[in-house]
Backbone bond lengths (Angstrom), bond angles and torsions (degrees), N, CA, C in turn:
res aa  C-N    CA-C-N  psi(-1)  N-CA   C-N-CA  omega(-1)  CA-C   N-CA-C  phi
1 X - - - 1.448 - - 1.543 108.05 -
2 X 1.289 117.80 129.52 1.438 122.47 -177.80 1.496 111.56 -74.47
3 X 1.367 120.50 159.45 1.494 124.77 175.70 1.384 111.23 -53.61
4 X 1.432 119.06 -41.78 1.405 119.99 -176.09 1.560 108.55 -66.53
5 X 1.367 116.97 -43.28 1.483 118.21 177.78 1.555 111.39 -60.62
6 X 1.311 116.56 -36.54 1.486 115.78 -177.00 1.473 108.02 -71.57
7 X 1.355 121.81 -34.14 1.449 128.85 175.15 1.535 108.56 -60.12
8 X 1.348 112.90 -48.58 1.453 121.18 -172.18 1.596 112.14 -67.79
9 X 1.336 114.71 -29.16 1.502 120.88 -172.27 1.500 112.16 -48.71
10 X 1.408 116.72 -59.24 1.419 114.62 -175.51 1.642 115.32 -62.97
11 X 1.346 111.76 -28.74 1.475 117.08 176.97 1.550 107.89 -71.03
12 X 1.266 118.64 -41.87 1.486 119.73 -179.32 1.453 109.67 -63.50
13 X 1.341 117.24 -37.84 1.560 121.53 176.50 1.461 110.30 -58.31
14 X 1.410 116.13 -46.56 1.406 118.37 -179.49 1.432 114.26 -61.43
15 X 1.426 113.71 -41.32 1.476 121.89 177.32 1.528 111.31 -59.03
16 X 1.290 116.92 -37.61 1.438 120.27 -173.82 1.517 110.29 -75.08
17 X 1.340 119.28 -32.19 1.456 119.89 -175.44 1.484 112.48 -104.77
18 X 1.337 122.96 3.57 1.432 123.01 -173.54 1.509 112.24 -62.09
19 X 1.358 118.38 -28.30 1.476 120.88 -177.52 1.480 112.10 -61.73
20 X 1.399 117.70 -23.55 1.472 118.69 -177.40 1.543 112.50 -83.60
21 X 1.361 116.05 1.32 1.447 117.21 -175.97 1.465 114.78 -84.88
22 X 1.315 118.27 61.73 1.510 122.68 -177.41 1.465 113.21 -68.01
23 X 1.310 118.63 -36.56 1.448 121.81 -172.47 1.550 110.98 -121.22
24 X 1.291 117.46 -2.51 1.456 125.15 -176.83 1.521 112.53 -133.65
25 X 1.278 117.55 136.05 1.436 120.78 170.32 1.544 111.14 -100.22
26 X 1.325 114.87 132.69 1.521 115.57 -174.01 1.511 110.53 -125.96
27 X 1.359 117.09 88.96 1.489 118.08 179.83 1.510 107.58 -87.84
28 X 1.392 113.04 146.59 1.422 116.99 171.93 1.459 111.29 -103.73
29 X 1.324 113.49 135.56 1.522 120.86 -178.26 1.483 110.18 -114.40
30 X 1.295 119.79 129.01 1.466 123.21 176.65 1.448 110.08 -106.93
31 X 1.348 119.70 105.35 1.455 124.82 179.13 1.559 107.79 -70.84
32 X 1.350 113.36 154.44 1.449 117.92 -175.91 1.498 110.77 -74.80
33 X 1.282 119.64 -16.29 1.444 121.57 179.19 1.528 116.80 -80.04
34 X 1.315 117.92 5.53 1.419 124.75 177.72 1.451 119.46 82.77
35 X 1.365 117.09 1.78 1.383 120.28 176.81 1.538 111.69 -67.11
36 X 1.361 115.08 161.73 1.417 120.08 -179.04 1.538 111.01 -64.03
37 X 1.386 118.17 151.48 1.454 123.31 178.10 1.451 112.04 -55.76
38 X 1.376 117.09 146.46 1.447 119.94 175.68 1.491 107.45 -101.55
39 X 1.400 117.66 164.24 1.391 126.40 -179.81 1.553 110.50 -117.85
40 X 1.275 114.37 142.34 1.461 119.02 170.15 1.509 113.36 -128.57
41 X 1.317 115.98 143.52 1.489 114.66 176.58 1.492 107.52 -115.93
42 X 1.309 112.05 142.85 1.502 122.91 178.72 1.485 107.99 -130.46
43 X 1.312 118.62 116.56 1.395 122.33 174.78 1.466 108.78 -81.59
44 X 1.359 120.19 119.85 1.433 123.10 -175.21 1.581 112.30 -100.34
45 X 1.325 114.93 11.07 1.505 114.90 -177.44 1.512 108.99 -70.04
46 X 1.264 116.58 -26.22 1.561 117.02 177.23 1.491 106.10 -131.35
47 X 1.377 119.18 81.01 1.483 120.29 -175.44 1.505 113.94 -54.11
48 X 1.272 118.76 -34.89 1.525 120.52 -176.81 1.473 112.34 -64.16
49 X 1.325 119.12 -26.46 1.479 123.32 -176.29 1.554 111.22 -105.09
50 X 1.395 113.71 -12.84 1.421 119.20 -172.42 1.584 110.43 -74.39
51 X 1.359 111.91 139.57 1.489 120.66 171.68 1.499 106.21 -136.10
52 X 1.357 114.54 146.27 1.475 118.69 173.78 1.423 109.62 -76.39
53 X 1.358 115.81 139.23 1.385 121.59 -178.11 1.519 114.15 -121.36
54 X 1.332 117.99 63.61 1.506 116.65 -173.87 1.589 110.57 -65.07
55 X 1.335 111.74 153.48 1.373 120.60 178.65 1.591 105.94 -84.28
56 X 1.341 122.77 101.86 1.394 122.72 -170.29 1.495 106.44 -90.76
57 X 1.371 122.13 -4.30 1.526 119.20 -175.35 1.426 109.90 -61.24
58 X 1.351 113.55 142.30 1.442 125.55 179.14 1.535 115.04 59.88
59 X 1.306 118.15 19.78 1.379 122.37 169.75 1.521 113.66 -111.98
60 X 1.283 117.41 112.82 1.399 125.35 -174.03 1.580 111.97 -78.15
61 X 1.310 110.25 -36.57 1.483 117.92 -179.90 1.472 111.85 -147.92
62 X 1.368 115.77 130.44 1.547 120.22 -177.95 1.573 99.76 -92.64
63 X 1.282 113.53 125.30 1.509 115.98 178.73 1.494 114.35 -124.69
64 X 1.381 119.22 -23.97 1.404 123.75 -175.80 1.464 115.50 -138.34
65 X 1.347 119.80 129.82 1.365 120.08 168.21 1.544 109.03 -117.00
66 X 1.321 116.19 125.61 1.445 123.80 178.07 1.529 104.92 -117.77
67 X 1.402 119.08 105.61 1.378 124.97 -170.37 1.544 114.37 -106.70
68 X 1.224 120.50 117.03 1.474 123.88 178.67 1.498 111.95 -118.27
69 X 1.259 121.49 119.01 1.468 123.06 179.98 1.607 107.67 -159.62
70 X 1.368 109.92 134.92 1.448 110.18 179.26 1.560 107.78 -173.72
71 X 1.339 118.97 132.65 1.411 123.98 172.26 1.523 104.87 -129.46
72 X 1.302 117.14 163.71 1.418 127.00 171.40 1.532 113.75 -125.33
73 X 1.380 114.24 145.93 1.382 119.77 174.84 1.521 106.93 -145.78
74 X 1.446 114.44 69.35 1.398 123.28 -161.96 1.551 113.05 -75.11
75 X 1.373 112.29 140.60 1.499 119.00 177.22 1.570 105.97 -171.07
76 X 1.352 117.03 152.71 1.416 113.99 173.70 1.557 106.93 -67.62
77 X 1.343 110.13 149.84 1.497 113.74 -177.26 1.478 117.16 -54.86
78 X 1.402 117.24 -30.60 1.392 123.62 177.03 1.563 113.22 -63.81
79 X 1.264 114.82 -26.58 1.524 121.56 -173.64 1.543 111.05 -115.31
80 X 1.282 123.34 0.28 1.342 127.15 -176.82 1.524 109.10 -72.93
81 X 1.295 120.62 133.17 1.464 126.49 177.66 1.532 106.49 -85.47
82 X 1.410 112.71 158.45 1.469 119.87 172.61 1.442 110.13 -61.08
83 X 1.281 122.50 -35.10 1.464 128.76 -177.89 1.533 105.91 -60.59
84 X 1.372 115.24 -50.74 1.464 119.63 178.70 1.502 112.82 -60.39
85 X 1.250 118.68 -40.39 1.468 122.20 176.64 1.508 112.02 -65.22
86 X 1.297 116.59 -47.52 1.506 119.31 -176.37 1.438 114.30 -66.13
87 X 1.427 117.30 -38.18 1.363 124.71 -176.24 1.636 107.85 -61.09
88 X 1.300 117.17 -46.55 1.479 120.07 -174.39 1.510 108.94 -79.05
89 X 1.296 125.87 -30.85 1.419 126.28 175.12 1.490 108.55 -68.79
90 X 1.309 117.13 -42.00 1.463 122.44 -179.43 1.507 113.20 -55.77
91 X 1.338 114.20 -56.49 1.370 117.44 -178.20 1.549 117.48 -74.23
92 X 1.383 113.87 -44.83 1.491 117.72 -174.19 1.588 112.36 -76.70
93 X 1.277 114.05 -35.84 1.501 115.18 -174.46 1.506 111.99 -107.52
94 X 1.266 118.57 -54.61 1.493 121.43 -177.22 1.523 109.17 -64.98
95 X 1.363 119.50 -44.51 1.402 121.35 174.08 1.581 114.32 -58.42
96 X 1.270 116.37 -41.97 1.451 118.37 177.49 1.597 110.42 -62.77
97 X 1.253 118.66 -41.79 1.494 121.85 176.39 1.497 110.29 -61.96
98 X 1.337 120.27 -45.69 1.444 122.87 -179.80 1.471 112.69 -60.67
99 X 1.300 120.59 -42.85 1.366 123.36 -179.37 1.535 112.43 -74.56
100 X 1.360 120.13 -40.97 1.367 122.55 -177.63 1.593 108.53 -65.00
101 X 1.277 115.25 -40.20 1.483 124.02 -177.29 1.573 107.94 -61.30
102 X 1.401 115.53 -48.27 1.392 119.29 -177.27 1.487 115.73 -63.97
103 X 1.465 113.86 -40.69 1.337 118.17 179.82 1.522 114.97 -76.26
104 X 1.358 117.00 -32.11 1.423 119.04 175.94 1.533 110.07 -61.10
105 X 1.281 118.20 -38.59 1.526 121.59 -179.54 1.542 108.35 -62.32
106 X 1.374 117.25 -31.35 1.434 117.37 -175.76 1.510 115.07 -87.63
107 X 1.324 117.78 -11.21 1.457 123.29 179.00 1.566 107.97 -81.97
108 X 1.258 119.05 94.46 1.444 119.71 -172.89 1.487 113.15 -85.31
109 X 1.254 118.21 -23.21 1.525 119.80 -172.27 1.507 110.14 -133.92
110 X 1.346 118.26 46.67 1.451 123.13 176.36 1.494 110.54 89.61
111 X 1.367 117.36 170.58 1.390 123.09 179.02 1.507 111.99 158.72
112 X 1.326 114.24 -171.01 1.499 113.59 -178.44 1.494 108.04 -136.91
113 X 1.348 115.99 138.26 1.455 123.95 177.03 1.512 111.11 -116.30
114 X 1.264 118.24 120.18 1.509 123.85 179.73 1.577 108.40 -111.71
115 X 1.283 118.41 111.38 1.456 124.45 -179.47 1.549 107.76 -100.00
116 X 1.364 114.35 170.55 1.441 117.08 -178.68 1.477 112.48 -123.46
117 X 1.309 118.49 116.09 1.413 121.18 175.19 1.541 106.01 -106.86
118 X 1.247 121.42 -141.61 1.528 124.23 179.61 1.453 109.76 -167.94
119 X 1.298 122.26 150.85 1.429 127.14 174.55 1.502 111.10 -52.74
120 X 1.397 116.44 -25.75 1.420 124.20 -175.95 1.470 112.15 -63.22
121 X 1.369 117.04 -13.68 1.497 116.67 -177.49 1.551 108.66 -66.68
122 X 1.326 114.50 -17.86 1.457 117.09 177.01 1.512 111.78 -72.82
123 X 1.330 117.73 -12.72 1.439 120.04 179.76 1.484 109.98 123.02
124 X 1.312 119.43 136.18 1.483 122.51 -179.13 1.574 107.35 -156.71
125 X 1.205 114.89 127.69 1.520 121.52 179.96 1.531 108.45 -60.15
126 X 1.337 111.99 130.93 1.496 116.79 -178.44 1.493 117.77 83.18
127 X 1.312 114.85 3.26 1.510 119.77 -175.17 1.487 110.56 -130.95
128 X 1.283 119.91 43.01 1.473 119.98 177.83 1.522 113.51 -54.26
129 X 1.371 112.84 -45.46 1.482 115.17 178.62 1.452 114.62 -69.25
130 X 1.247 118.36 -40.64 1.556 120.90 -179.82 1.513 109.38 -67.62
131 X 1.311 116.68 -45.41 1.503 117.23 -176.10 1.584 108.64 -64.97
132 X 1.413 115.76 -37.92 1.486 117.79 -179.65 1.460 110.42 -68.41
133 X 1.417 117.09 -33.18 1.512 116.17 -178.78 1.568 106.84 -74.54
134 X 1.265 118.78 -38.81 1.507 116.01 -177.44 1.535 112.00 -76.41
135 X 1.337 116.66 -28.85 1.528 118.35 170.72 1.534 107.39 -63.51
136 X 1.363 115.35 -38.15 1.474 112.45 -178.37 1.501 110.12 -67.42
137 X 1.358 123.79 -33.50 1.385 124.73 176.31 1.465 111.83 -61.76
138 X 1.345 117.76 -35.48 1.481 119.80 176.23 1.452 112.33 -65.12
139 X 1.276 118.28 -44.25 1.533 122.98 177.27 1.539 111.36 -67.07
140 X 1.350 116.65 -39.28 1.519 120.63 172.01 1.446 111.99 -60.26
141 X 1.327 118.64 -44.80 1.446 120.28 176.16 1.573 115.36 -55.05
142 X 1.305 113.11 -45.57 1.425 120.05 -177.05 1.623 111.52 -68.25
143 X 1.325 109.58 -37.55 1.525 115.50 178.49 1.544 112.42 -69.23
144 X 1.353 114.12 -43.96 1.428 120.58 -174.93 1.643 104.55 -67.62
145 X 1.287 116.75 -38.91 1.535 119.76 177.09 1.514 110.45 -57.56
146 X 1.249 119.51 -40.53 1.460 125.64 179.32 1.563 107.24 -66.35
147 X 1.241 118.82 -49.50 1.481 124.22 -174.49 1.469 112.37 -73.24
148 X 1.232 120.53 -33.78 1.555 124.12 -169.32 1.568 107.58 -100.74
149 X 1.316 121.93 -8.47 1.416 118.68 -171.65 1.480 111.56 -66.32
150 X 1.388 119.18 -35.21 1.484 120.83 178.27 1.455 113.26 -67.30
151 X 1.299 118.01 -8.99 1.492 122.70 174.44 1.530 110.31 -99.80
152 X 1.312 115.59 5.56 1.457 115.42 178.11 1.568 111.04 77.37
153 X 1.250 118.80 17.17 1.526 119.72 178.30 1.543 106.91 -102.82
154 X 1.309 116.60 127.56 1.412 124.08 175.18 1.522 110.85 -95.42
155 X 1.327 119.25 138.32 1.371 120.81 177.81 1.532 113.62 -131.17
156 X 1.385 117.60 116.50 1.371 120.94 -179.06 1.554 108.77 -130.17
157 X 1.283 111.85 172.91 1.526 119.65 -178.31 1.462 111.81 -135.30
158 X 1.369 115.53 147.53 1.387 124.55 172.78 1.534 110.54 -98.93
159 X 1.306 115.96 142.50 1.503 119.31 -179.24 1.580 106.31 -128.10
160 X 1.352 117.77 76.40 1.442 121.96 -178.50 1.473 111.08 -66.66
161 X 1.327 115.35 149.93 1.427 123.02 171.90 1.510 109.51 -93.72
162 X 1.322 118.25 -126.34 1.406 125.42 -174.63 1.616 105.87 -87.53
163 X 1.359 113.32 98.48 1.468 120.19 -177.32 1.519 113.22 -111.17
164 X 1.365 122.60 139.33 1.324 126.55 -177.72 1.481 112.00 -67.12
165 X 1.332 120.62 94.70 1.418 127.24 -177.69 1.466 112.67 -136.83
166 X 1.405 124.73 162.97 1.401 124.33 175.38 1.630 110.32 -49.64
167 X 1.276 117.99 -39.08 1.408 124.44 -179.14 1.533 110.37 -57.20
168 X 1.364 118.36 -48.70 1.410 122.65 178.47 1.518 115.04 -80.15
169 X 1.356 116.51 -19.47 1.452 124.52 176.55 1.531 106.43 -55.21
170 X 1.300 116.90 -33.77 1.478 121.29 -168.28 1.529 112.22 -82.62
171 X 1.350 117.49 -8.34 1.417 125.18 178.79 1.555 111.92 -72.59
172 X 1.360 116.21 133.02 1.474 115.53 -177.36 1.581 109.87 -60.21
173 X 1.388 113.02 151.46 1.438 120.38 -173.09 1.584 111.20 -61.33
174 X 1.345 117.18 -34.22 1.461 114.79 -179.86 1.545 113.79 -70.58
175 X 1.385 116.13 -28.10 1.412 120.98 176.54 1.570 109.14 -72.61
176 X 1.322 114.26 -41.79 1.463 117.56 177.11 1.475 114.29 -61.43
177 X 1.285 117.96 -40.63 1.520 125.98 178.62 1.554 106.46 -63.12
178 X 1.338 117.85 -48.41 1.427 120.13 177.46 1.567 115.42 -59.93
179 X 1.413 112.11 -39.27 1.475 115.55 179.26 1.519 109.45 -68.45
180 X 1.301 117.19 -41.47 1.450 121.20 -178.64 1.589 111.81 -63.70
181 X 1.303 115.25 -36.05 1.452 119.91 -179.76 1.545 109.43 -69.95
182 X 1.298 117.95 -18.35 1.508 122.44 -177.41 1.464 112.58 -89.05
183 X 1.397 116.84 -9.33 1.455 122.10 -179.13 1.527 111.74 -91.49
184 X 1.235 116.90 125.01 1.550 121.18 -176.53 1.527 109.23 -52.46
185 X 1.334 120.96 -39.51 1.426 120.52 -178.10 1.588 111.43 -79.42
186 X 1.335 116.92 -5.03 1.450 122.01 168.11 1.551 116.29 75.16
187 X 1.352 115.20 18.33 1.485 117.01 177.83 1.496 110.64 -154.49
188 X 1.333 114.29 167.86 1.483 121.49 174.46 1.539 109.25 -81.31
189 X 1.305 114.46 145.20 1.491 116.69 178.90 1.437 112.20 -82.32
190 X 1.379 115.34 165.13 1.424 125.38 -174.10 1.476 113.05 -110.76
191 X 1.326 126.09 146.70 1.402 125.27 178.07 1.592 113.66 -55.78
192 X 1.309 117.92 -30.70 1.503 122.67 179.09 1.462 107.86 -62.84
193 X 1.371 118.06 -35.16 1.442 119.28 -179.58 1.488 113.38 -69.29
194 X 1.301 118.39 -37.42 1.380 127.26 173.21 1.614 108.67 -60.55
195 X 1.244 113.84 -49.89 1.463 123.77 179.57 1.540 109.94 -56.23
196 X 1.323 119.77 -44.17 1.433 118.97 -177.55 1.596 110.33 -67.23
197 X 1.283 118.41 -31.14 1.449 119.48 179.11 1.511 107.47 -72.11
198 X 1.335 114.30 -40.55 1.547 117.51 177.28 1.512 108.45 -58.96
199 X 1.296 116.49 -46.93 1.459 119.18 -178.70 1.555 112.25 -58.95
200 X 1.306 117.47 -38.79 1.424 122.96 175.54 1.523 111.08 -62.83
201 X 1.300 117.83 -50.26 1.420 121.95 -178.00 1.604 111.24 -63.20
202 X 1.213 112.31 -33.91 1.526 119.51 177.09 1.488 118.81 -74.44
203 X 1.371 115.63 -19.71 1.415 122.65 -174.50 1.459 113.59 -91.08
204 X 1.299 116.71 171.28 1.483 124.34 177.20 1.561 112.83 -65.33
205 X 1.380 115.74 -20.83 1.441 121.18 178.65 1.515 109.85 -60.59
206 X 1.329 116.71 -25.00 1.452 122.93 -179.63 1.585 114.12 -107.12
207 X 1.351 113.67 31.32 1.461 121.77 -166.14 1.540 108.56 -68.80
208 X 1.315 119.98 -20.25 1.457 123.40 179.71 1.562 116.43 -109.57
209 X 1.320 110.18 18.78 1.514 117.12 -178.25 1.567 105.37 -116.83
210 X 1.319 111.55 126.06 1.579 116.68 172.88 1.589 105.46 -157.55
211 X 1.317 106.81 155.47 1.485 116.85 -179.61 1.480 116.32 73.28
212 X 1.418 117.05 13.44 1.425 120.32 -176.29 1.577 113.14 -103.26
213 X 1.326 114.74 155.64 1.459 119.96 175.94 1.600 102.91 -123.08
214 X 1.321 112.19 120.38 1.445 123.10 -173.71 1.522 107.44 -102.03
215 X 1.387 118.88 118.58 1.355 126.42 178.12 1.575 108.08 -76.50
216 X 1.328 113.53 130.59 1.452 119.41 175.69 1.581 108.73 -128.54
217 X 1.383 113.31 76.88 1.415 117.34 -162.64 1.591 108.68 -138.30
218 X 1.394 118.26 16.82 1.377 117.50 176.17 1.518 116.66 66.46
219 X 1.427 113.75 15.03 1.517 122.82 177.59 1.562 109.66 88.12
220 X 1.278 118.77 16.32 1.483 119.34 -179.97 1.463 114.28 -63.67
221 X 1.408 118.53 -30.44 1.381 118.11 -177.55 1.605 111.21 -91.55
222 X 1.313 120.53 5.65 1.373 117.94 173.66 1.448 113.41 -58.70
223 X 1.308 118.40 130.36 1.501 123.17 180.00 1.512 113.16 94.19
224 X 1.451 112.78 -15.75 1.547 111.84 176.08 1.580 107.82 -87.13
225 X 1.337 114.48 151.38 1.384 121.24 176.35 1.489 112.06 -70.09
226 X 1.298 116.73 132.20 1.534 116.90 177.93 1.506 108.32 -78.31
227 X 1.404 110.85 150.21 1.422 119.43 175.52 1.473 111.23 -87.45
């Protein structure tokens, strides 16, 4: 296994399990001293009182936050309940803000923050709450990039398309097949491919990139107007 693959492994694991984070946000942090990523839990049930509580033990310097979180509560907008709306906004957007805020405060001498949006921010039938939350992450990413740039902190976002995760595992086979057929590369993406882009954005190779949202969707958005 290459060094890049070893570095990607914990990120890929986080990407694979992020859909289960309904009440907790689990960011992975990679300290510059090579120790294993740390985990933080943030309860978003009461955002006004919530604070991120990262485990800072054995971390000499916090350099990277790679944050993966997302739930769905799908329904047509005309039938969506306020509870469905609030649950998705709370985890996907409010939780992202809480975690990014806490970690940005701890990055004293520069670093990289990688947040997770989705190609669904461009709009998706039955996902008014999800699209709004992920569109909010895109706007949050751009704003944080402007605010934190002077401190040497880069902030970017991922916008994955159809990726093999527990969230997409629950989709009926006929829908999965139809989705795969609509992807120019002709297949569903893998968590390791998301991890590789995360690693790039967190690395010095992306030292002059900030405020951007990178599509990881096998070309599915080609031809769509960007928001």
